[in-house]
C-alpha positions as CSV (number, residue, x, y, z in Angstrom):
1,M,-40.3,4.5,106.2
2,S,-40.5,2.5,103.0
3,E,-42.4,-0.8,103.1
4,S,-40.5,-4.1,102.8
5,R,-40.7,-6.0,99.5
6,A,-41.5,-9.7,99.3
7,A,-38.5,-11.6,100.4
8,V,-36.1,-12.7,97.7
9,G,-33.6,-14.4,100.1
10,D,-31.3,-14.1,103.1
11,L,-28.1,-12.1,103.6
12,A,-25.7,-13.1,106.4
13,I,-23.2,-10.4,107.0
14,V,-20.1,-11.7,108.8
15,L,-17.5,-9.3,110.1
16,H,-14.3,-10.9,111.1
17,S,-12.7,-8.9,113.9
18,H,-9.1,-9.8,114.4
19,M,-5.7,-8.3,115.2
20,P,-2.4,-10.2,115.8
21,Y,-0.8,-10.0,119.3
22,V,0.9,-6.6,119.1
23,E,0.1,-5.3,122.6
24,G,3.5,-4.5,124.1
25,F,5.4,-5.2,120.9
26,G,6.2,-1.8,119.4
27,T,4.3,1.3,118.5
28,Y,4.7,3.4,115.3
29,P,4.9,2.4,112.5
30,F,4.2,-1.3,113.4
31,G,2.7,-2.6,116.7
32,E,0.1,-1.3,119.1
33,E,-1.0,1.5,116.8
34,W,-2.5,-1.1,114.5
35,L,-4.6,-2.4,117.4
36,F,-5.7,1.0,118.7
37,D,-6.6,2.4,115.3
38,A,-8.7,-0.8,114.5
39,V,-10.6,-0.3,117.7
40,I,-11.1,3.4,117.2
41,R,-11.9,3.5,113.5
42,S,-13.6,0.1,113.0
43,H,-14.8,-1.8,116.1
44,L,-16.3,1.0,118.1
45,P,-18.1,2.7,115.2
46,V,-19.5,-0.6,113.8
47,L,-20.6,-1.9,117.2
48,A,-22.6,1.2,117.8
49,F,-25.2,0.4,115.2
50,A,-24.6,-3.3,114.2
51,R,-27.6,-5.5,114.3
52,D,-28.7,-8.8,112.7
53,L,-25.2,-9.8,111.7
54,T,-22.5,-12.2,112.9
55,M,-19.1,-11.0,114.2
56,T,-16.1,-13.0,115.1
57,V,-13.9,-11.8,117.9
58,T,-10.7,-13.7,117.7
59,P,-9.3,-14.8,121.1
60,V,-6.0,-13.0,120.4
61,L,-7.9,-9.8,119.8
62,A,-9.9,-10.3,123.0
63,D,-6.7,-11.2,125.0
64,Q,-5.3,-7.8,124.2
65,L,-8.4,-5.8,124.9
66,E,-9.0,-7.6,128.2
67,D,-5.8,-6.1,129.6
68,H,-6.6,-2.9,131.6
69,R,-3.1,-1.5,130.8
70,A,-3.7,-1.9,127.1
71,N,-7.1,-0.1,127.5
72,E,-5.3,2.7,129.4
73,R,-2.8,3.1,126.6
74,L,-5.6,3.0,124.1
75,H,-7.4,5.9,125.8
76,G,-4.1,7.9,126.0
77,F,-3.4,7.2,122.3
78,L,-6.9,8.3,121.3
79,V,-6.7,11.5,123.2
80,E,-3.1,12.5,122.8
81,H,-2.2,11.2,119.3
82,R,-5.5,11.4,117.5
83,I,-7.9,13.9,119.1
84,E,-5.2,16.5,119.9
85,A,-3.6,16.0,116.4
86,A,-7.1,16.5,114.8
87,K,-7.6,19.7,116.8
88,R,-4.3,21.0,115.5
89,D,-5.3,20.1,112.0
90,A,-8.7,21.7,112.4
91,E,-7.1,24.9,113.7
92,S,-4.3,25.2,111.2
93,A,-5.5,23.6,108.0
94,D,-6.0,25.7,104.8
95,P,-9.6,26.5,104.2
96,E,-10.0,23.7,101.6
97,Y,-8.9,21.1,104.1
98,R,-10.9,22.4,107.1
99,A,-13.9,20.2,106.6
100,A,-11.7,17.1,106.3
101,A,-9.8,18.0,109.5
102,E,-13.1,18.7,111.4
103,S,-14.6,15.4,110.2
104,E,-11.6,13.5,111.6
105,L,-11.9,15.3,114.9
106,F,-15.6,14.4,114.9
107,R,-14.7,10.8,114.2
108,Y,-12.2,10.6,117.1
109,E,-14.3,12.4,119.6
110,G,-17.2,10.1,118.7
111,A,-14.9,7.1,119.4
112,L,-13.9,8.5,122.7
113,A,-17.5,9.0,123.7
114,K,-18.2,5.4,122.8
115,L,-15.2,4.1,124.7
116,D,-16.1,6.1,127.8
117,A,-19.7,4.8,127.6
118,H,-18.2,1.4,128.2
119,G,-16.0,2.5,131.0
120,G,-12.9,2.6,128.9
121,D,-13.2,-1.1,128.2
122,A,-13.1,-1.8,124.5
123,L,-13.9,-5.5,124.9
124,A,-17.2,-4.5,126.7
125,A,-18.4,-3.0,123.5
126,F,-18.3,-6.4,121.9
127,A,-19.8,-8.1,124.9
128,Q,-22.7,-5.6,125.1
129,A,-23.6,-6.1,121.4
130,G,-23.6,-9.8,121.9
131,S,-25.6,-9.9,125.2
132,S,-28.2,-7.5,123.8
133,G,-28.9,-9.9,120.9
134,R,-28.0,-7.3,118.3
135,V,-25.2,-9.5,116.9
136,S,-24.0,-13.1,117.2
137,L,-20.4,-13.3,118.5
138,V,-18.5,-16.4,117.4
139,A,-15.1,-17.9,118.3
140,S,-11.9,-18.7,116.4
141,S,-8.7,-20.4,117.1
142,A,-6.4,-19.1,119.9
143,T,-4.0,-17.1,117.8
144,H,-5.4,-17.2,114.3
145,A,-3.3,-20.2,113.1
146,V,-3.8,-21.6,109.7
147,L,-5.2,-24.9,110.9
148,P,-4.5,-27.1,107.8
149,L,-0.8,-26.1,108.1
150,L,-0.3,-27.2,111.7
151,A,2.0,-30.2,112.1
152,T,-0.1,-32.3,114.7
153,R,-3.6,-33.1,115.5
154,A,-2.9,-32.2,119.1
155,G,-1.7,-28.8,117.9
156,V,-5.0,-28.3,116.1
157,D,-7.0,-29.3,119.1
158,L,-5.0,-27.0,121.3
159,Q,-5.7,-24.0,119.1
160,V,-9.4,-24.8,118.7
161,E,-10.2,-25.7,122.2
162,T,-8.3,-22.8,123.7
163,G,-10.2,-20.5,121.4
164,M,-13.6,-22.0,122.3
165,R,-12.8,-21.8,126.0
166,S,-11.7,-18.2,125.7
167,H,-14.9,-17.3,123.9
168,R,-17.2,-19.1,126.3
169,R,-15.7,-17.4,129.3
170,R,-16.0,-13.9,127.8
171,F,-19.2,-14.1,125.8
172,G,-21.0,-17.3,126.6
173,E,-21.8,-20.4,124.5
174,T,-21.4,-20.4,120.8
175,G,-21.6,-23.1,118.1
176,G,-19.9,-20.9,115.5
177,F,-16.2,-21.0,114.6
178,W,-14.3,-18.8,112.2
179,L,-11.6,-20.7,110.3
180,P,-8.6,-18.3,110.2
181,E,-8.1,-17.2,106.6
182,C,-11.1,-19.6,105.8
183,A,-8.3,-22.2,105.5
184,Y,-9.8,-25.7,105.2
185,H,-8.7,-29.1,104.3
186,P,-10.8,-32.3,104.1
187,G,-11.3,-33.8,107.6
188,L,-10.9,-30.6,109.5
189,E,-14.6,-30.7,110.3
190,W,-14.0,-33.7,112.5
191,D,-11.4,-31.7,114.5
192,L,-13.9,-28.9,114.9
193,A,-16.7,-31.3,115.9
194,R,-14.6,-32.6,118.8
195,S,-14.6,-29.2,120.3
196,G,-18.4,-28.6,119.9
197,V,-18.3,-26.5,116.8
198,E,-21.7,-26.5,114.9
199,W,-20.8,-24.4,111.9
200,F,-18.0,-22.6,110.1
201,C,-17.3,-20.6,107.0
202,V,-15.3,-21.8,104.0
203,D,-14.4,-20.4,100.6
204,Q,-15.1,-22.9,97.8
205,S,-15.3,-20.4,95.0
206,R,-12.3,-22.1,93.2
207,H,-14.1,-25.5,93.2
208,E,-17.8,-24.8,92.7
209,P,-19.9,-23.1,90.0
210,E,-21.1,-19.6,90.7
211,G,-24.2,-19.6,92.8
212,A,-23.4,-22.9,94.6
213,A,-22.4,-20.8,97.7
214,L,-25.9,-19.7,98.2
215,C,-26.8,-23.0,100.0
216,P,-24.8,-24.3,103.0
217,V,-23.2,-27.7,103.1
218,A,-23.9,-30.5,105.6
219,T,-20.7,-32.3,106.6
220,E,-20.6,-36.0,107.7
221,A,-19.0,-34.9,110.9
222,G,-21.9,-32.7,111.9
223,P,-20.9,-29.1,111.6
224,V,-22.5,-27.1,108.8
225,A,-20.2,-25.3,106.3
226,F,-21.3,-21.9,105.0
227,P,-19.5,-21.1,101.8
228,I,-18.8,-17.4,101.5
229,D,-20.1,-15.8,98.3
230,W,-16.9,-14.5,96.8
231,P,-18.5,-12.9,93.7
232,A,-20.5,-10.6,96.0
233,I,-17.5,-10.0,98.3
234,S,-15.6,-8.9,95.3
235,W,-17.9,-6.0,94.8
236,L,-16.2,-4.6,97.8
237,W,-12.9,-6.4,98.0
238,D,-11.7,-6.1,94.3
239,M,-9.1,-3.5,93.5
240,K,-11.8,-1.7,91.6
241,G,-14.4,-2.3,94.3
242,Y,-16.4,0.3,96.3
243,P,-13.5,1.6,98.4
244,S,-11.5,2.5,95.3
245,W,-13.6,5.6,94.4
246,D,-11.1,8.4,94.2
247,G,-13.1,10.7,96.4
248,Y,-12.7,8.6,99.5
249,L,-10.3,9.3,102.2
250,D,-6.7,8.2,101.3
251,F,-5.3,5.7,103.8
252,H,-1.6,6.5,103.1
253,R,-1.3,10.2,102.5
254,L,-1.2,12.1,105.8
255,S,-1.2,15.6,107.1
256,M,1.7,17.1,109.0
257,N,-0.1,16.0,112.2
258,G,-0.4,12.4,110.9
259,L,-4.1,12.5,110.0
260,R,-6.0,11.7,106.8
261,I,-7.4,14.8,105.1
262,F,-6.7,14.0,101.4
263,R,-8.9,12.2,98.8
264,I,-7.4,9.2,97.1
265,D,-6.8,11.4,94.0
266,G,-4.9,13.9,96.2
267,D,-7.5,16.6,96.3
268,P,-8.9,18.0,99.6
269,Y,-11.3,15.5,101.1
270,D,-15.0,16.3,101.1
271,P,-16.7,14.3,103.9
272,A,-20.3,15.0,102.7
273,A,-19.6,13.9,99.2
274,A,-17.9,10.7,100.5
275,A,-20.9,9.9,102.7
276,D,-23.3,10.4,99.8
277,K,-21.2,8.0,97.7
278,A,-21.1,5.4,100.4
279,A,-24.9,5.6,100.7
280,E,-25.2,5.2,96.9
281,Q,-22.9,2.2,96.9
282,A,-24.9,0.6,99.7
283,G,-27.9,0.9,97.4
284,T,-25.9,-0.6,94.5
285,F,-24.8,-3.5,96.7
286,L,-28.4,-4.2,97.9
287,D,-29.8,-4.1,94.3
288,A,-27.1,-6.5,93.1
289,A,-27.6,-8.8,96.2
290,A,-31.3,-8.9,95.7
291,A,-30.9,-9.7,92.0
292,R,-28.5,-12.5,92.8
293,L,-30.8,-14.0,95.4
294,A,-33.9,-13.6,93.2
295,S,-32.1,-15.4,90.4
296,H,-31.3,-18.3,92.7
297,L,-34.9,-18.4,93.9
298,E,-36.2,-18.5,90.4
299,R,-33.7,-21.1,89.3
300,T,-34.0,-23.5,92.3
301,G,-37.4,-22.7,93.8
302,E,-35.6,-22.3,97.2
303,S,-34.6,-19.2,99.1
304,G,-30.8,-18.6,99.0
305,L,-28.4,-17.6,101.7
306,M,-25.7,-15.1,100.7
307,T,-22.8,-15.3,103.3
308,F,-21.0,-12.0,102.9
309,A,-17.8,-12.1,105.0
310,V,-15.2,-9.4,105.2
311,D,-12.6,-8.2,107.8
312,C,-14.3,-5.8,110.2
313,E,-11.1,-3.7,110.1
314,L,-11.7,-3.0,106.4
315,L,-14.7,-0.9,107.4
316,G,-13.4,2.2,109.0
317,H,-9.7,1.5,109.4
318,W,-8.7,0.8,105.8
319,W,-11.9,2.1,104.2
320,S,-12.9,5.1,106.3
321,E,-16.4,5.3,104.8
322,G,-17.0,1.6,105.3
323,P,-19.1,2.0,108.5
324,V,-21.4,4.5,106.7
325,W,-21.8,2.0,103.8
326,L,-22.6,-0.8,106.2
327,K,-25.1,1.2,108.1
328,H,-27.0,2.0,104.9
329,V,-26.9,-1.7,103.9
330,I,-28.4,-2.8,107.2
331,E,-31.1,-0.1,107.2
332,G,-32.0,-0.7,103.5
333,A,-32.0,-4.5,103.2
334,A,-35.7,-5.1,104.1
335,E,-36.8,-2.5,101.5
336,K,-35.0,-4.6,98.8
337,G,-36.7,-7.9,100.0
338,I,-33.5,-9.1,101.7
339,N,-33.7,-10.8,105.2
340,L,-30.7,-10.1,107.4
341,V,-29.9,-13.3,109.2
342,R,-27.2,-14.4,111.7
343,L,-25.5,-17.7,111.0
344,D,-26.4,-19.0,114.4
345,D,-30.0,-18.9,113.2
346,A,-29.3,-20.0,109.6
347,V,-27.6,-23.2,110.7
348,A,-31.0,-24.8,111.1
349,G,-32.0,-24.0,107.5
350,P,-31.7,-26.1,104.3
351,T,-28.4,-27.7,103.4
352,R,-26.9,-29.7,100.6
353,E,-24.4,-32.5,100.3
354,A,-21.0,-31.7,98.7
355,Q,-17.4,-32.7,99.1
356,L,-15.5,-29.7,100.5
357,K,-12.1,-29.2,99.0
358,S,-8.9,-27.7,100.4
359,S,-9.1,-23.9,100.1
360,S,-8.7,-20.5,101.7
361,W,-9.8,-17.0,100.9
362,G,-6.2,-16.1,100.3
363,E,-4.2,-15.7,97.0
364,E,-5.4,-18.2,94.4
365,K,-7.8,-19.6,97.0
366,D,-5.2,-22.1,98.3
367,L,-2.6,-22.0,101.1
368,R,0.3,-20.5,99.2
369,T,0.1,-17.2,101.0
370,W,1.3,-19.0,104.2
371,N,3.5,-21.9,102.8
372,D,5.1,-21.0,99.5
373,P,8.9,-20.5,99.1
374,A,8.7,-16.8,99.9
375,V,7.7,-17.6,103.5
376,A,9.2,-21.1,103.8
377,D,11.4,-20.1,106.7
378,I,8.3,-19.0,108.8
379,F,6.3,-22.0,107.6
380,A,8.9,-24.7,108.3
381,G,10.1,-23.1,111.5
382,S,6.6,-22.9,112.9
383,R,6.0,-26.6,112.2
384,S,9.3,-27.6,113.6
385,L,8.7,-25.7,116.8
386,E,5.3,-27.2,117.1
387,L,6.7,-30.7,117.0
388,K,9.4,-29.9,119.6
389,V,7.0,-28.2,122.0
390,T,4.2,-30.7,121.8
391,R,6.6,-33.6,122.2
392,A,8.2,-31.9,125.2
393,V,4.9,-31.2,126.9
394,A,3.7,-34.8,126.3
395,H,6.8,-36.1,127.9
396,G,6.1,-34.4,131.2
397,L,7.5,-30.8,131.0
398,D,6.8,-28.9,134.2
399,R,3.6,-27.0,133.8
400,P,4.9,-23.4,134.2
401,V,7.6,-24.1,131.6
402,A,5.1,-25.9,129.3
403,E,2.6,-23.0,129.4
404,R,5.4,-20.5,128.6
405,A,6.6,-22.6,125.7
406,V,3.1,-23.1,124.3
407,R,2.2,-19.4,124.6
408,E,5.3,-18.6,122.6
409,L,4.4,-21.3,120.1
410,F,0.9,-19.8,119.8
411,A,2.5,-16.4,119.0
412,V,4.6,-17.9,116.2
413,Q,1.6,-19.7,114.7
414,S,-0.3,-16.5,114.0
415,S,-1.2,-16.4,110.3
416,D,-0.5,-12.7,110.1
417,W,3.3,-13.0,110.1
418,A,3.6,-15.0,106.9
419,F,0.9,-12.8,105.3
420,L,2.7,-9.6,106.2
421,D,6.1,-10.9,105.4
422,K,5.2,-12.2,101.9
423,R,3.4,-9.0,101.0
424,R,6.3,-6.8,102.4
425,Q,3.7,-4.7,104.2
426,A,5.5,-4.3,107.5
427,G,9.3,-4.3,106.9
428,D,11.1,-6.8,109.0
429,Y,8.6,-6.6,111.8
430,P,6.7,-9.9,111.1
431,F,9.8,-12.0,110.6
432,E,11.5,-10.5,113.7
433,R,8.3,-11.3,115.7
434,T,8.4,-15.0,114.7
435,V,12.1,-15.3,115.4
436,E,11.8,-13.7,118.8
437,H,8.9,-15.9,119.9
438,A,10.6,-19.0,118.7
439,R,13.7,-18.0,120.6
440,Q,11.6,-17.5,123.7
441,A,10.0,-20.9,123.2
442,F,13.4,-22.7,122.9
443,E,14.6,-20.8,126.0
444,A,11.6,-22.1,127.9
445,L,12.3,-25.7,126.8
446,Q,15.9,-25.4,127.9
447,S,15.5,-23.4,131.1
448,G,14.1,-25.7,133.7
449,T,11.6,-24.3,136.1
450,H,12.9,-20.9,137.3
451,V,13.0,-18.6,134.2
452,L,10.1,-16.2,134.1
453,P,8.2,-15.8,130.8
454,D,8.5,-12.8,128.6
455,S,6.3,-10.2,130.3
456,R,5.1,-9.0,126.9
457,V,3.0,-12.2,126.4
458,R,1.4,-11.8,129.8
459,S,-2.1,-11.4,128.3
460,L,-1.8,-14.1,125.6
461,A,-4.1,-17.2,125.9
462,P,-5.2,-16.9,129.6
463,D,-7.6,-19.7,129.0
464,L,-4.9,-22.1,127.9
465,N,-5.5,-25.8,128.8
466,L,-2.7,-28.3,128.0
467,T,-5.0,-31.3,128.0
468,P,-4.9,-31.9,124.2
469,L,-1.1,-32.2,124.4
470,L,-1.3,-34.7,127.4
471,A,-3.8,-37.1,126.0
472,P,-2.3,-40.5,125.0
């Protein structure tokens, strides 16, 4: 084993684990398959080796994985639609594709073994990683709402407090909170502080000089803001970033059995060459991170903190070689003089004073992804529904009816629908989901006390507490 170099700074890897509420709402090409593939290709592989990093588990993801029926369908999907398909590919593929087919079979059989090791309970894999101390698990809002775009303070409190309650019940106490889409506007830190949040991540790269993100910001309200280091994230996230190497597994081109056996350039996939490239890119990343941190240390005389945040689902689901890359990053950091830290620990470190500005990690670093004219119907409809539901609950709506209406409102408020609709990545599915949940919410408001809720949202927000809507 190589000896560690003198430390040049700290690296906080933050993996944002999230899926919208798709359990019970469709299968292929949109719906539960998204959730199942994310668990199989991203969550389970990453959790098997993850250490010294921070992972968000959004409440809406946990809501779905907590349902035993969803776990049963996940198991069946993995065996019937992934492992059996991979076996057919491995048996029938032309010789030049045999290694690719066998690597996919190995991937899926490995996921099944990991799932079985947790008794078929995918959420238990997160819980075990957190309780063992290997990773810090942190909360988020109930259904990944873009908090600056909500219409009422009560609505913000409801999303945040429900998310925190959900996390505490499942995983224990946390002071961390992931702002969905890193969406922030001035004053939001006071809303977070009311619910016991001690730190959160923001993207200030549009407003601050390069390098400023390497030191956290102390807010007047109390919570510490960790600016994510967008230049470093771009090494992976940019269209020409690490996952774009043409020898990696193509996400879109599938075999006759529905599996990935082609390189991005269309040639037969070579698993060994791809693994070697991922290891090489991990070294490139660590060299660049070390240089960036060393430069900060030399310039300021203080150790820097690089907050490197990406969607967990990017690693494995979208970028098949991502978990291999991450494993090499974790294993090689010390050799480069980089300390891996969790944000729960880093919150006690040095901070600076700065005025945070409205931002997100979305397009143009503002909120246009979720509120520009292309998605105005979803944006305006969500705010209008929020006003109607919160007003009705505050005026004494019967509790069963109120809970049904709020759960449907929560489903509408998911940031994913506007994102998918604007980018035209899922056909009419996201728009139809918002319309249907809004219809269900209005039906609840008009129904009285005897109409049962849509059974498909049976698992959504079990830790809902209406108190924020009832306070004077």
